[in-house]
C-alpha positions in Angstrom: -5.5 -11.7 7.5 -9.1 -11.2 8.6 -8.6 -12.8 12.0 -11.1 -10.6 13.8 -13.7 -9.6 11.2 -15.9 -11.4 8.7 -15.9 -8.4 6.3 -13.9 -5.3 5.7 -15.0 -2.5 3.4 -12.4 0.0 2.2 -13.8 3.4 1.3 -11.8 5.1 -1.5 -12.3 8.7 -2.8 -10.9 7.8 -6.3 -11.9 5.3 -8.9 -9.3 2.6 -9.6 -7.9 1.5 -13.0 -7.0 -2.0 -14.0 -3.3 -1.5 -13.5 -0.9 0.9 -11.8 -1.9 4.4 -13.0 -2.2 7.9 -11.5 -5.3 9.0 -9.6 -6.2 12.5 -8.3 -6.2 11.5 -4.6 -2.5 10.6 -4.7 -0.6 13.3 -6.5 2.8 12.2 -5.1 2.5 8.6 -6.3 4.5 8.8 -9.5 8.0 9.4 -8.1 10.1 6.4 -7.1 9.4 5.2 -3.5 11.5 3.0 -1.3 9.8 0.4 0.8 12.1 0.5 3.8 13.3 -2.8 5.3 10.9 -3.3 8.2 7.9 -2.4 6.1 9.1 -4.7 3.4 9.5 -7.6 5.9 6.0 -7.0 7.3 4.3 -6.8 3.9 6.1 -10.0 2.8 4.7 -11.9 5.8 1.1 -10.7 5.0 1.6 -11.1 1.2 4.0 -14.0 0.5 5.7 -13.6 -2.8 5.5 -9.8 -2.8 9.2 -9.4 -3.6 9.2 -11.8 -6.4 5.9 -10.4 -7.9 7.0 -6.8 -7.7 10.5 -7.4 -9.1 8.8 -9.2 -12.0 6.8 -6.0 -12.5 9.9 -3.8 -12.6 10.6 -3.1 -8.9 14.3 -3.2 -7.9 15.7 -4.9 -4.8 18.3 -2.6 -3.4 21.1 -3.6 -1.1 21.7 -0.5 0.9 25.5 -1.1 1.5 26.3 -2.5 -1.9 24.2 -0.4 -4.3 24.7 3.0 -2.6 27.8 5.0 -1.6 27.6 6.7 1.8 29.6 9.7 2.9 30.4 9.7 6.6 31.9 12.7 8.5 35.3 11.0 8.0 35.2 9.6 4.4 33.2 7.6 1.9 32.2 4.3 3.3 33.2 1.2 1.3 30.5 -0.7 -0.5 29.8 -4.3 0.7 27.1 -6.9 0.2 24.7 -7.1 3.1 21.2 -8.3 4.2 20.0 -4.7 4.3 17.6 -4.9 1.4 14.6 -2.8 0.3 12.3 -2.6 -2.6 12.3 0.4 -4.9 9.2 1.0 -7.1 6.5 3.6 -7.8 3.8 4.0 -5.2 1.4 3.4 -8.1 2.8 -0.1 -8.5 2.9 -0.9 -4.8 -0.7 0.3 -4.2 -2.0 -1.5 -7.2 -0.3 -4.8 -6.2 -1.5 -4.6 -2.5 -5.0 -3.6 -3.5 -5.2 -6.5 -6.0 -3.9 -9.0 -3.4 -6.3 -7.6 -0.7 -9.3 -8.0 -3.0 -8.4 -11.7 -3.5 -9.1 -12.3 0.2 -12.6 -13.4 1.1 -14.6 -10.7 2.9 -12.6 -7.7 1.6 -14.2 -5.2 -0.7 -13.7 -1.6 -1.9 -16.3 1.1 -2.4 -14.8 3.5 -4.9 -15.8 7.2 -5.4 -16.7 7.6 -1.7 -15.7 10.5 0.5 -15.7 10.1 4.2 -17.2 13.2 5.8 -17.0 12.2 9.5 -17.3 9.4 12.0 -20.3 8.3 14.1 -19.6 7.3 17.7 -21.3 5.4 20.5 -23.3 7.5 23.0 -20.4 7.2 25.6 -17.9 8.3 22.8 -15.7 5.2 23.4 -16.2 3.5 20.1 -16.5 4.4 16.4 -19.8 2.9 15.1 -19.8 4.0 11.5 -18.9 6.7 9.0 -20.8 9.5 7.3 -20.0 9.3 3.6 -20.9 10.8 0.3 -20.8 8.5 -2.8 -20.4 9.9 -6.3 -23.0 8.3 -8.5 -22.8 5.6 -9.7 -21.0 3.9 -6.8 -18.9 0.9 -7.8 -18.4 -1.8 -5.2 -15.4 -4.0 -6.1 -15.3 -7.4 -4.5 -14.2 -10.9 -5.4 
């Protein structure tokens, strides 16, 4: 995944827990989320086994035309099995899983309890060269 960089550091305002759990920076994370089809397909290519792993953790694989009833302007559409599938889970579970998988990659780390206050740019203002940040003490750098 790191085809262009040797190292990537993610700056995160919150502190993480060992498993999927609420955090102040994501108040909308507890309701059920649907990972729509294209996003699901893309994430599965970057993280092979995502569907199997998340369903083992309680996510549901939804077949849009077999598991839902749709009302059209003319009538209720009949249910039928299709290839139109998406994952349903909490954002907490999805974020925790993706973060864990990312941190297993060499060169990826997370600096928690860090607020980005602005960006620094090159003198010709064509490139971002860094970030201005504030880190709550003590900063915790998570890496594997």
